[in-house]
VOPAGU-2260 file (C-alpha; in pm, 1 decimal, decimal comma):
REM VOPAGU-2260
SITE   aa  ch    i         X         Y         Z
SITE  MET   A    0   -1377,6    -901,7   -1064,3
SITE  THR   A    1   -1403,2    -524,9   -1086,5
SITE  ASN   A    2   -1634,3    -474,0    -787,7
SITE  PRO   A    3   -1548,9    -724,0    -514,1
SITE  ILE   A    4   -1825,1    -793,3    -263,9
SITE  VAL   A    5   -1803,1    -855,7     107,3
SITE  ASP   A    6   -1784,7   -1229,3     160,3
SITE  PRO   A    7   -1781,7   -1366,1     517,4
SITE  LEU   A    8   -1630,8   -1689,0     386,7
SITE  VAL   A    9   -1297,3   -1518,7     318,3
SITE  GLU   A   10   -1098,4   -1653,3     609,3
SITE  GLY   A   11    -920,8   -1394,8     821,0
SITE  VAL   A   12   -1101,2   -1089,5     683,2
SITE  ASP   A   13   -1305,6    -909,0     945,1
SITE  THR   A   14   -1505,6    -658,5     743,8
SITE  ASP   A   15   -1641,5    -517,4    1070,5
SITE  ALA   A   16   -1292,3    -377,1    1132,0
SITE  ALA   A   17   -1371,8    -108,5     877,7
SITE  SER   A   18   -1581,4     193,0     975,6
SITE  LYS   A   19   -1791,7     427,9     767,0
SITE  LEU   A   20   -1465,0     613,7     704,0
SITE  VAL   A   21   -1303,4     309,9     541,9
SITE  ARG   A   22   -1475,5      44,6     333,3
SITE  LEU   A   23   -1315,6    -300,4     333,5
SITE  GLU   A   24   -1451,9    -529,2      63,9
SITE  ALA   A   25   -1323,9    -878,3      -8,4
SITE  SER   A   26   -1400,6   -1144,3    -264,7
SITE  GLY   A   27   -1397,7   -1518,5    -226,1
SITE  GLU   A   28   -1097,8   -1543,9    -456,5
SITE  GLY   A   29    -885,4   -1336,1    -218,4
SITE  VAL   A   30    -902,2    -981,3    -354,2
SITE  ALA   A   31    -947,8    -704,1     -96,8
SITE  VAL   A   32   -1026,4    -339,8    -170,2
SITE  VAL   A   33    -972,1     -72,9      95,6
SITE  THR   A   34   -1156,6     247,9       6,9
SITE  ILE   A   35   -1094,6     573,5     192,2
SITE  ASN   A   36   -1449,5     699,3     229,8
SITE  ARG   A   37   -1449,5    1074,7     297,3
SITE  PRO   A   38   -1529,3    1199,6     -54,2
SITE  ASP   A   39   -1681,8    1522,7      78,3
SITE  LYS   A   40   -1338,9    1602,0     231,5
SITE  LYS   A   41   -1143,1    1468,7     -66,9
SITE  ASN   A   42   -1046,1    1176,1     155,1
SITE  ALA   A   43    -828,8    1395,8     374,4
SITE  PHE   A   44    -677,9    1245,7     690,1
SITE  ASP   A   45    -791,4    1318,0    1042,1
SITE  ALA   A   46    -736,7    1120,9    1361,4
SITE  ALA   A   47   -1048,2     906,3    1311,9
SITE  LEU   A   48    -961,4     814,5     952,2
SITE  ILE   A   49    -603,2     729,2    1042,4
SITE  ARG   A   50    -728,9     503,5    1321,7
SITE  ALA   A   51    -977,2     331,9    1089,0
SITE  LEU   A   52    -711,7     273,2     823,7
SITE  SER   A   53    -466,7     145,1    1082,0
SITE  GLU   A   54    -720,0    -108,1    1212,6
SITE  THR   A   55    -810,7    -215,4     859,8
SITE  PHE   A   56    -448,6    -275,8     758,3
SITE  GLU   A   57    -384,1    -460,4    1083,8
SITE  THR   A   58    -682,0    -684,9    1007,0
SITE  LEU   A   59    -539,2    -757,4     660,9
SITE  GLN   A   60    -207,7    -866,6     811,9
SITE  GLY   A   61    -385,0   -1174,2     947,5
SITE  ALA   A   62    -601,8   -1241,4     642,9
SITE  GLU   A   63    -433,7   -1559,5     519,8
SITE  HIS   A   64    -645,7   -1600,9     207,7
SITE  VAL   A   65    -614,6   -1244,1      79,3
SITE  ARG   A   66    -385,7   -1243,9    -223,2
SITE  VAL   A   67    -385,9    -877,2    -328,1
SITE  VAL   A   68    -501,6    -556,4    -157,5
SITE  PHE   A   69    -603,7    -245,3    -350,4
SITE  VAL   A   70    -613,1      93,2    -176,2
SITE  ARG   A   71    -816,3     373,0    -333,2
SITE  GLY   A   72   -1017,5     684,1    -252,9
SITE  ALA   A   73   -1391,8     733,1    -296,8
SITE  GLY   A   74   -1527,5    1001,9    -526,5
SITE  GLY   A   75   -1241,0    1025,8    -773,1
SITE  THR   A   76    -970,5    1155,2    -535,7
SITE  PHE   A   77    -709,5     939,3    -365,3
SITE  SER   A   78    -636,2    1171,7     -70,6
SITE  ALA   A   79    -586,0    1545,7     -30,0
SITE  GLY   A   80    -356,5    1494,6     268,6
SITE  ALA   A   81    -435,2    1647,5     607,4
SITE  ASP   A   82    -787,7    1762,1     689,7
SITE  LEU   A   83    -807,3    2138,4     746,5
SITE  ALA   A   84   -1013,3    2109,5    1065,5
SITE  TRP   A   85    -766,4    1855,0    1203,9
SITE  MET   A   86    -478,1    2090,1    1122,9
SITE  ARG   A   87    -663,2    2378,0    1288,3
SITE  ASP   A   88    -710,3    2177,8    1608,7
SITE  ALA   A   89    -345,3    2070,8    1606,1
SITE  ILE   A   90    -225,5    2432,4    1628,9
SITE  ASP   A   91    -293,5    2418,5    2003,2
SITE  TYR   A   92    -135,2    2076,8    2058,0
SITE  SER   A   93     171,9    2045,4    2279,5
SITE  GLU   A   94     485,2    1882,2    2139,7
SITE  SER   A   95     387,7    1565,4    2325,4
SITE  ASP   A   96      38,0    1572,9    2172,3
SITE  ASN   A   97     189,2    1622,7    1828,2
SITE  ARG   A   98     423,1    1328,6    1882,4
SITE  ASP   A   99     131,6    1102,8    1974,2
SITE  ASP   A  100     -61,0    1229,0    1671,2
SITE  ALA   A  101     233,6    1161,0    1440,1
SITE  MET   A  102     290,8     815,1    1589,2
SITE  ALA   A  103     -65,8     719,4    1499,5
SITE  MET   A  104       9,0     809,3    1136,0
SITE  ALA   A  105     341,5     628,1    1149,5
SITE  GLN   A  106     174,1     314,4    1288,5
SITE  MET   A  107     -95,1     322,7    1020,5
SITE  LEU   A  108     167,9     333,5     745,2
SITE  LYS   A  109     367,6      54,3     909,9
SITE  ASN   A  110      53,5    -158,7     934,3
SITE  LEU   A  111       6,5    -114,5     559,7
SITE  TRP   A  112     373,8    -189,3     492,5
SITE  ASP   A  113     348,2    -513,7     692,9
SITE  VAL   A  114      47,6    -655,4     504,2
SITE  PRO   A  115     184,4    -984,5     361,0
SITE  ALA   A  116     -23,1    -971,7      40,9
SITE  LEU   A  117      75,3    -746,5    -248,6
SITE  THR   A  118     -59,1    -393,8    -187,5
SITE  VAL   A  119    -148,5    -164,7    -476,8
SITE  ALA   A  120    -256,2     200,3    -468,8
SITE  LEU   A  121    -510,9     300,5    -733,7
SITE  VAL   A  122    -460,3     674,9    -771,5
SITE  GLU   A  123    -719,3     910,5    -914,2
SITE  GLY   A  124    -735,3    1286,8    -876,3
SITE  GLY   A  125    -485,6    1404,7    -617,0
SITE  ALA   A  126    -247,0    1235,6    -374,3
SITE  PHE   A  127     -96,3    1507,2    -159,1
SITE  GLY   A  128     112,3    1506,5     159,0
SITE  GLY   A  129      18,4    1201,7     362,8
SITE  GLY   A  130    -188,4    1077,5      69,9
SITE  ALA   A  131     123,9    1059,8    -145,0
SITE  GLY   A  132     296,7     889,2     146,7
SITE  LEU   A  133      23,3     626,7     150,3
SITE  VAL   A  134      94,0     564,0    -219,8
SITE  ALA   A  135     463,4     517,2    -139,5
SITE  ALA   A  136     385,5     270,6     140,3
SITE  CYS   A  137     208,1      38,3    -105,0
SITE  ASP   A  138     413,5    -216,6    -298,2
SITE  MET   A  139     288,5     -81,4    -630,7
SITE  ALA   A  140      79,5     207,6    -759,3
SITE  ILE   A  141    -133,1     249,9   -1071,9
SITE  ALA   A  142    -236,7     607,2   -1150,5
SITE  LYS   A  143    -463,5     774,2   -1400,6
SITE  ALA   A  144    -275,5    1009,0   -1632,4
SITE  ASP   A  145    -443,4    1317,8   -1490,1
SITE  ALA   A  146    -350,1    1238,2   -1127,1
SITE  LYS   A  147    -143,9    1495,0    -936,1
SITE  PHE   A  148     102,6    1445,6    -651,5
SITE  ALA   A  149     289,8    1664,2    -403,2
SITE  PHE   A  150     477,6    1639,5     -76,7
SITE  SER   A  151     358,6    1983,9      17,5
SITE  GLU   A  152     440,0    1992,5     388,6
SITE  VAL   A  153     713,1    2256,5     352,4
SITE  LYS   A  154     454,0    2498,9     215,9
SITE  LEU   A  155     305,3    2489,2     566,5
SITE  GLY   A  156     640,7    2516,3     738,6
SITE  ILE   A  157     638,7    2151,6     845,5
SITE  VAL   A  158     817,0    1832,1     739,2
SITE  ALA   A  159     710,7    1512,0     559,2
SITE  ALA   A  160     863,1    1310,5     841,6
SITE  THR   A  161     641,3    1009,0     913,5
SITE  ILE   A  162     602,2     924,9     544,9
SITE  SER   A  163     972,4     972,2     468,5
SITE  PRO   A  164    1089,8     608,3     508,8
SITE  TYR   A  165     840,0     491,5     248,0
SITE  VAL   A  166     899,7     775,5       4,6
SITE  VAL   A  167    1277,3     730,6      23,2
SITE  ALA   A  168    1231,1     355,8     -34,3
SITE  ALA   A  169    1017,7     429,7    -340,6
SITE  VAL   A  170    1208,7     710,8    -512,6
SITE  GLY   A  171    1554,1     722,7    -352,4
SITE  PRO   A  172    1711,5     982,2    -122,0
SITE  ARG   A  173    1814,5    1245,5    -375,9
SITE  THR   A  174    1474,2    1261,8    -543,7
SITE  ALA   A  175    1300,5    1261,8    -205,3
SITE  ARG   A  176    1512,5    1554,7     -87,6
SITE  GLY   A  177    1412,8    1757,7    -391,7
SITE  LEU   A  178    1044,5    1670,9    -363,5
SITE  PHE   A  179    1031,2    1737,5      10,8
SITE  ALA   A  180    1229,8    2062,3     -10,6
SITE  THR   A  181    1027,8    2217,5    -295,0
SITE  GLY   A  182     680,4    2082,4    -219,5
SITE  ARG   A  183     608,7    2109,2    -590,4
SITE  VAL   A  184     311,0    1950,3    -762,7
SITE  PHE   A  185     395,7    1688,4   -1026,3
SITE  ASP   A  186     194,1    1471,7   -1261,3
SITE  ALA   A  187     153,1    1096,4   -1299,1
SITE  ALA   A  188     410,3    1074,8   -1578,7
SITE  HIS   A  189     676,7    1223,8   -1350,7
SITE  ALA   A  190     560,3    1002,4   -1062,7
SITE  GLU   A  191     617,7     699,7   -1286,4
SITE  LYS   A  192     957,3     830,9   -1396,7
SITE  ILE   A  193    1084,0     860,3   -1038,5
SITE  GLY   A  194     934,2     529,4    -919,3
SITE  LEU   A  195     649,8     654,8    -701,3
SITE  VAL   A  196     402,6     508,3    -952,3
SITE  THR   A  197     442,6     172,3   -1126,5
SITE  GLU   A  198     204,5     226,6   -1416,7
SITE  VAL   A  199       8,5     516,3   -1568,3
SITE  VAL   A  200    -322,4     453,1   -1744,8
SITE  ALA   A  201    -540,0     679,0   -1956,2
SITE  ASP   A  202    -878,4     664,3   -1785,5
SITE  GLU   A  203   -1112,5     481,7   -1547,4
SITE  ALA   A  204   -1169,4     192,2   -1785,7
SITE  ALA   A  205    -795,4     141,9   -1825,4
SITE  LEU   A  206    -751,6     157,4   -1446,3
SITE  GLU   A  207   -1008,0    -119,5   -1398,9
SITE  ALA   A  208    -844,8    -323,9   -1676,5
SITE  ALA   A  209    -502,9    -289,0   -1511,7
SITE  MET   A  210    -658,1    -397,8   -1183,1
SITE  GLU   A  211    -809,3    -707,5   -1347,4
SITE  GLN   A  212    -479,7    -796,0   -1513,3
SITE  LEU   A  213    -292,7    -768,6   -1185,8
SITE  ILE   A  214    -551,9    -983,0   -1009,1
SITE  ASP   A  215    -510,6   -1256,6   -1270,0
SITE  GLY   A  216    -133,4   -1244,0   -1226,3
SITE  MET   A  217    -142,6   -1251,9    -846,1
SITE  LEU   A  218    -380,8   -1547,0    -829,9
SITE  ALA   A  219    -114,3   -1750,5   -1011,7
SITE  CYS   A  220     145,3   -1672,7    -740,0
SITE  GLY   A  221     194,6   -1865,6    -418,6
SITE  PRO   A  222      67,1   -1645,3    -133,4
SITE  VAL   A  223     337,4   -1755,1     111,2
SITE  ALA   A  224     602,8   -1696,1    -154,0
SITE  VAL   A  225     468,5   -1342,8    -209,1
SITE  ALA   A  226     493,5   -1263,4     162,1
SITE  GLU   A  227     842,3   -1415,0     185,0
SITE  SER   A  228     952,0   -1218,3    -122,4
SITE  LYS   A  229     844,4    -892,8      41,9
SITE  ARG   A  230    1025,9    -984,0     364,5
SITE  ILE   A  231    1354,9   -1072,0     195,3
SITE  VAL   A  232    1360,7    -739,9       9,3
SITE  ASP   A  233    1326,6    -560,6     343,5
SITE  ARG   A  234    1597,5    -780,3     494,2
SITE  VAL   A  235    1864,7    -720,6     229,2
SITE  THR   A  236    1794,9    -356,2     139,7
SITE  HIS   A  237    2103,4    -145,3     216,6
SITE  GLU   A  238    2287,0    -446,3     358,3
SITE  ARG   A  239    2642,0    -519,9     248,9
SITE  ILE   A  240    2654,8    -848,9      58,1
SITE  ASP   A  241    2855,8   -1042,9     313,2
SITE  ARG   A  242    2847,0   -1390,7     463,0
SITE  GLY   A  243    2555,5   -1298,6     688,3
SITE  VAL   A  244    2335,2   -1186,0     399,4
SITE  MET   A  245    2436,9   -1486,8     193,4
SITE  GLU   A  246    2340,2   -1722,5     475,1
SITE  GLU   A  247    2012,8   -1539,1     538,8
SITE  THR   A  248    1905,8   -1562,6     173,6
SITE  ALA   A  249    2012,1   -1929,4     155,6
SITE  ARG   A  250    1812,2   -2011,7     471,1
SITE  THR   A  251    1508,0   -1834,6     329,8
SITE  ILE   A  252    1500,8   -2019,8      -1,2
SITE  ALA   A  253    1574,4   -2352,7     170,0
SITE  ARG   A  254    1288,5   -2301,8     416,5
SITE  VAL   A  255    1046,5   -2205,8     138,9
SITE  ARG   A  256    1153,9   -2493,5     -86,5
SITE  VAL   A  257    1066,3   -2755,2     176,7
SITE  SER   A  258     740,1   -2583,5     276,0
SITE  GLU   A  259     404,5   -2724,6     169,3
SITE  GLU   A  260     355,9   -2442,1     -80,7
SITE  GLY   A  261     707,1   -2473,7    -222,1
SITE  GLN   A  262     670,6   -2848,1    -268,6
SITE  GLU   A  263     330,9   -2807,1    -435,1
SITE  GLY   A  264     454,4   -2534,5    -670,7
SITE  VAL   A  265     754,3   -2730,2    -797,0
SITE  ARG   A  266     557,4   -3053,9    -829,7
SITE  ALA   A  267     282,6   -2875,9   -1023,6
SITE  PHE   A  268     539,8   -2727,1   -1260,5
SITE  LEU   A  269     705,9   -3063,7   -1320,7
SITE  GLU   A  270     367,8   -3234,0   -1365,9
SITE  LYS   A  271     250,4   -2960,8   -1604,4
SITE  ARG   A  272     -56,4   -2866,4   -1400,5
SITE  GLU   A  273    -181,2   -2566,1   -1206,4
SITE  PRO   A  274     -76,3   -2546,1    -840,7
SITE  ARG   A  275    -361,0   -2574,1    -590,3
SITE  TRP   A  276    -365,2   -2202,1    -510,4
SITE  ALA   A  277    -426,9   -2114,3    -877,7
SITE  GLU   A  278    -712,2   -2359,1    -936,3
């Protein structure tokens, strides 16, 4: 299912939520592809694109039958970061205007982070600044070997602030400090080494093959269990393993075990058949 088509029968997916700046395509089997669609600007962010992405990710939060979401850029580039014209306009913004502008970016990233389905960045060309932050906000990332990355904000005398929670979660604080402080460009192999990228592939064909393989794997997983798995990681990250965490994790698994999906999954395993969601 390399090129998913828009299907109005996919419950919970409002493809009208996407604008010409963002294409949202969904298949009947529950695969959604979000494409940043400013290829003439190397998919750079401006206020309109950030708003369109934010609305698209918010739509996907309520898409119960979407099992995996891929995020990619049109025209062979993931995202060049901030649009030059947008940056030029922002020179005259007040601190309050800049705060509102940054909050829109922060909300867009949080909307992506809160999508219950697995989210996967497909990185081609460059992912710079906020574009690299978008990669970090996805659960996984697959990159072509020739992709380049940078958190280049310091080169402009500014800070990679709104993307920082997601980058630190992906690569750890020490690595993030070095990347943010130097603004250096690095390749896909290094991105994989530090945890920003999950897998590196040779070319476009290999990227599509990796996408297909991941789709096959995700369709075998219980969608509620995937969402709960993402939530529990957020809940226990950086928490001391004490009685409270122990009780929280016990409550979570108990609740999922008695749920309709949990009961179906265990029964299917014991009866040596496919669960309903994988049929």
